[in-house]
C-alpha positions as CSV (number, residue, x, y, z in Angstrom):
1,X,0.0,0.0,0.0
2,X,1.2,3.5,-0.8
3,X,2.4,5.2,2.4
4,X,0.4,8.4,3.1
5,X,1.2,11.2,5.5
6,X,-1.0,14.2,6.4
7,X,0.2,17.7,7.3
8,X,-2.0,20.0,9.3
9,X,-0.4,23.4,9.1
10,X,-0.3,26.9,7.7
11,X,0.5,27.8,4.1
12,X,3.7,29.8,3.3
13,X,3.2,31.9,0.2
14,X,6.9,31.8,-0.6
15,X,7.0,28.0,-0.6
16,X,9.8,27.5,1.9
17,X,8.0,26.5,5.1
18,X,4.6,25.3,6.2
19,X,2.3,23.2,4.1
20,X,4.6,23.6,1.0
21,X,7.7,22.5,2.8
22,X,5.8,19.5,4.3
23,X,4.5,18.3,1.0
24,X,8.0,18.7,-0.6
25,X,9.5,16.7,2.3
26,X,6.9,13.9,2.0
27,X,7.5,13.7,-1.8
28,X,11.3,13.7,-1.4
29,X,11.1,10.7,0.9
30,X,8.7,8.7,-1.2
31,X,5.5,9.3,0.7
32,X,2.2,10.6,-0.7
33,X,1.2,13.8,1.1
34,X,-2.2,15.2,1.9
35,X,-2.9,18.5,3.7
36,X,-5.2,20.4,6.0
37,X,-4.6,24.1,5.9
38,X,-5.1,25.9,9.2
39,X,-4.0,29.4,8.1
40,X,-2.9,31.4,5.1
41,X,0.2,33.6,5.5
42,X,1.5,36.5,3.4
43,X,5.1,35.5,3.8
44,X,8.5,35.6,2.1
45,X,12.1,34.9,3.0
46,X,12.3,38.2,4.9
47,X,9.2,37.9,7.1
48,X,5.5,37.5,7.6
49,X,3.3,40.4,6.7
50,X,-0.1,38.8,7.3
51,X,-1.9,35.8,8.8
52,X,-5.5,34.8,7.8
53,X,-6.7,31.9,10.0
54,X,-9.0,29.3,8.3
55,X,-12.3,29.0,10.1
56,X,-12.3,26.2,12.6
57,X,-15.3,24.4,11.0
58,X,-13.5,24.3,7.7
59,X,-10.4,22.8,9.3
60,X,-12.8,20.1,10.6
61,X,-14.2,19.6,7.1
62,X,-10.7,19.1,5.6
63,X,-9.7,16.6,8.4
64,X,-12.8,14.5,7.8
65,X,-12.5,14.6,4.1
66,X,-8.9,13.3,4.2
67,X,-9.4,10.6,6.9
68,X,-12.7,9.3,5.4
69,X,-10.9,8.4,2.2
70,X,-7.1,8.1,2.6
71,X,-5.3,5.5,4.7
72,X,-3.2,8.1,6.7
73,X,-0.1,6.4,8.2
74,X,1.1,9.5,10.1
75,X,0.1,13.0,10.9
76,X,2.4,16.1,11.1
77,X,1.0,19.1,12.9
78,X,2.7,22.5,12.4
79,X,1.3,26.0,12.6
80,X,-2.1,25.9,14.4
81,X,-2.4,29.7,14.9
82,X,-5.3,29.9,17.5
83,X,-7.1,28.0,20.2
84,X,-10.3,27.3,18.2
85,X,-8.2,25.6,15.6
86,X,-6.3,23.5,18.2
87,X,-9.7,22.4,19.7
88,X,-11.0,21.0,16.4
89,X,-7.7,19.4,15.5
90,X,-7.8,17.6,18.9
91,X,-11.4,16.5,18.2
92,X,-10.4,15.2,14.8
93,X,-7.5,13.2,16.2
94,X,-9.9,11.7,18.8
95,X,-12.4,10.9,16.1
96,X,-10.0,9.2,13.6
97,X,-7.2,7.9,15.9
98,X,-4.1,8.1,13.7
99,X,-1.3,5.8,14.8
100,X,1.4,8.4,14.7
101,X,1.2,12.2,15.4
102,X,4.3,14.4,15.1
103,X,3.7,17.8,16.6
104,X,6.0,20.7,15.7
105,X,5.0,23.4,18.2
106,X,5.5,26.3,15.8
107,X,5.5,29.5,17.8
108,X,7.9,31.9,15.9
109,X,9.0,31.9,12.2
110,X,12.7,31.9,11.2
111,X,12.3,35.6,10.6
112,X,11.2,36.2,14.2
113,X,7.5,36.7,13.5
114,X,5.1,35.2,16.0
115,X,2.9,32.4,14.5
116,X,0.9,31.3,17.5
117,X,-1.4,33.5,19.5
118,X,-0.1,33.8,23.1
119,X,-3.4,32.7,24.5
120,X,-3.3,29.5,22.5
121,X,-0.1,28.2,24.0
122,X,-1.9,26.6,27.0
123,X,-4.4,24.9,24.6
124,X,-1.5,23.5,22.6
125,X,0.0,22.0,25.8
126,X,-3.2,20.6,27.2
127,X,-5.1,19.5,24.1
128,X,-2.5,18.4,21.6
129,X,0.5,17.2,23.6
130,X,-1.4,14.2,25.1
131,X,-2.2,13.1,21.5
132,X,1.3,13.4,20.2
133,X,3.7,10.5,19.5
134,X,6.5,13.1,19.3
135,X,6.8,16.8,19.8
136,X,9.7,18.6,18.1
137,X,10.5,22.0,19.8
138,X,13.7,23.9,19.2
139,X,15.6,25.2,22.2
140,X,13.7,28.6,22.4
141,X,10.3,26.8,21.9
142,X,11.1,24.3,24.7
143,X,12.0,27.1,27.0
144,X,8.9,29.1,26.1
145,X,6.6,26.1,26.6
146,X,7.9,25.6,30.1
147,X,8.3,29.3,30.9
148,X,12.0,28.7,31.7
149,X,15.3,30.1,30.5
150,X,17.0,28.8,27.4
151,X,18.8,25.5,28.1
152,X,22.6,25.8,27.8
153,X,23.7,22.3,28.8
154,X,22.8,18.7,28.0
155,X,21.6,18.2,31.5
156,X,19.2,21.2,31.3
157,X,18.0,20.1,27.9
158,X,17.2,16.6,29.2
159,X,15.4,18.1,32.2
160,X,13.3,20.3,30.0
161,X,12.5,17.3,27.8
162,X,11.4,15.3,30.9
163,X,9.1,18.1,32.0
164,X,7.6,18.3,28.5
165,X,7.0,14.5,28.6
166,X,5.1,15.0,31.8
167,X,2.6,17.0,29.8
168,X,1.4,13.8,28.1
169,X,3.4,13.3,24.9
170,X,5.1,10.0,24.2
171,X,8.5,11.4,23.2
172,X,10.3,14.8,22.7
173,X,12.9,15.8,20.2
174,X,14.6,19.1,21.3
175,X,16.4,20.5,18.4
176,X,19.8,22.1,18.9
177,X,20.0,24.4,15.8
178,X,19.9,27.5,18.0
179,X,22.9,26.4,20.1
180,X,26.6,27.1,19.5
181,X,29.5,24.8,18.6
182,X,30.7,22.8,15.6
183,X,27.9,20.3,16.0
184,X,24.2,20.7,16.0
185,X,22.9,18.2,18.6
186,X,19.3,17.2,18.8
187,X,18.1,15.2,21.9
188,X,15.5,12.5,21.5
189,X,14.0,12.0,25.0
190,X,11.6,9.1,25.7
191,X,10.5,7.8,29.0
192,X,13.2,5.1,29.1
193,X,16.1,6.8,27.4
194,X,17.8,9.9,26.0
195,X,19.7,9.8,22.7
196,X,22.0,12.6,21.5
197,X,21.9,13.0,17.7
198,X,24.8,15.0,16.4
199,X,25.3,16.5,13.0
200,X,27.7,19.2,11.5
201,X,26.6,22.8,12.1
202,X,26.3,24.2,8.6
203,X,27.2,27.9,8.0
204,X,24.3,29.1,5.9
205,X,21.6,31.7,6.1
206,X,19.2,29.5,4.1
207,X,17.4,27.7,6.9
208,X,13.8,28.8,6.2
209,X,11.5,25.8,6.8
210,X,14.1,23.7,8.6
211,X,11.8,22.7,11.5
212,X,8.8,22.1,9.3
213,X,10.8,19.9,7.0
214,X,12.4,17.9,9.8
215,X,9.1,17.1,11.5
216,X,7.6,16.1,8.2
217,X,10.5,13.9,7.4
218,X,10.0,12.1,10.7
219,X,6.3,11.7,9.9
220,X,7.2,10.3,6.5
221,X,9.4,7.7,8.1
222,X,6.7,6.7,10.5
223,X,4.2,6.4,7.6
224,X,6.6,4.0,5.9
225,X,6.7,1.8,9.0
226,X,9.9,2.9,10.6
227,X,10.2,2.9,14.3
228,X,10.5,6.3,16.0
229,X,14.3,6.2,16.6
230,X,14.9,5.1,13.0
231,X,12.6,7.7,11.6
232,X,14.2,10.5,13.7
233,X,17.8,9.4,12.7
234,X,16.9,9.2,9.0
235,X,15.1,12.5,9.1
236,X,18.1,14.2,10.9
237,X,20.5,12.9,8.2
238,X,18.1,14.1,5.4
239,X,17.6,17.6,6.7
240,X,21.3,18.0,7.4
241,X,21.9,17.2,3.7
242,X,19.1,19.6,2.7
243,X,20.6,22.4,4.7
244,X,24.1,21.7,3.3
245,X,22.7,21.9,-0.3
246,X,20.6,25.1,0.4
247,X,23.2,27.5,-1.0
248,X,22.6,25.9,-4.4
249,X,19.5,28.1,-4.5
250,X,19.3,31.8,-4.9
251,X,15.8,32.4,-3.6
252,X,14.7,35.7,-2.0
253,X,16.6,38.3,-0.1
254,X,16.4,36.9,3.5
255,X,16.5,33.4,4.9
256,X,16.2,31.2,1.9
257,X,14.7,27.7,1.8
258,X,16.5,24.4,2.3
259,X,16.9,22.1,-0.7
260,X,14.3,19.4,-0.2
261,X,15.2,17.6,-3.5
262,X,19.0,17.7,-3.1
263,X,19.2,14.1,-4.1
264,X,17.7,14.8,-7.5
265,X,19.1,18.1,-8.7
C-alpha cells in the first residue's frame, strides 16, 4: 500500500516552510502527502506580513475529508495559529485515531515573526501534547513552553524534555540548531532513554522551513513503517543534507529555503 502522511499546518506563500515544505518533504522521501490548511500567511524569506486563519469548522471539514478516504499512516501538525483551531484538531485526532502524530510546536517563524497566539499556548499544551507520539520543539520553543530560560547544557535540555514529557506526549525531540558549537545536537527524549543525535553545524543563512521539514520527514518515516528512533535518525540525516545543499538556491533576499530535493538536482 502507498504510504500516506497528512500535514495539518499553515500555508507559506513563498513556498519554503509550512504546508509547502511539508509536501515537498513527503515527496522527497517517497510518501504521498495530503494537507489540511489551518491558516494562510502572506510571507516571504524576509518575514510574515499577514496571517489569515482558516475558520475552525472548515479545518474540521478538511480533516474529515482526508481521513474518510485516505489511509493516513502518520500526521504532522505544524502552525495551528489559534485556540479554536487547536480544539477542532484535537477533536479530529480523537475521532480518527491516527497511529502516529508528530507535533511541531511552531511559535515563531525563522524571521522572528510570531505564528501562535499567546493565549493559544496553553491549549497547545493541554489538548494536543497528550495526543502526540512526538513533539519537536527547538531550544527557544522548549523554554517558552515551560516558561524557563533557554537551556545551555545537555543536563538542562534533558530536564526540560522530561518536563515536556510529563505534559502527556510519548517522546520529545529538542532541536539544537539555535545552540553554538561545531555540531548541531538534537536530543530524543523518551520515558526510558535519551539519545543525542549530532550533525555538523552548517554555516548558511538559508534555513527557512528547517523545522517544518524535519518534523515532516519524521512523519514520512513513520508512515513508511519505521520505528520512532529510526525515523528520527533518518530525518536528521536528510535535513542535514538539505541544509548543506541550500546554497545551491538563490531564492529571495532573506533566509532562503533548504533544498528538499537535493538528491535529485
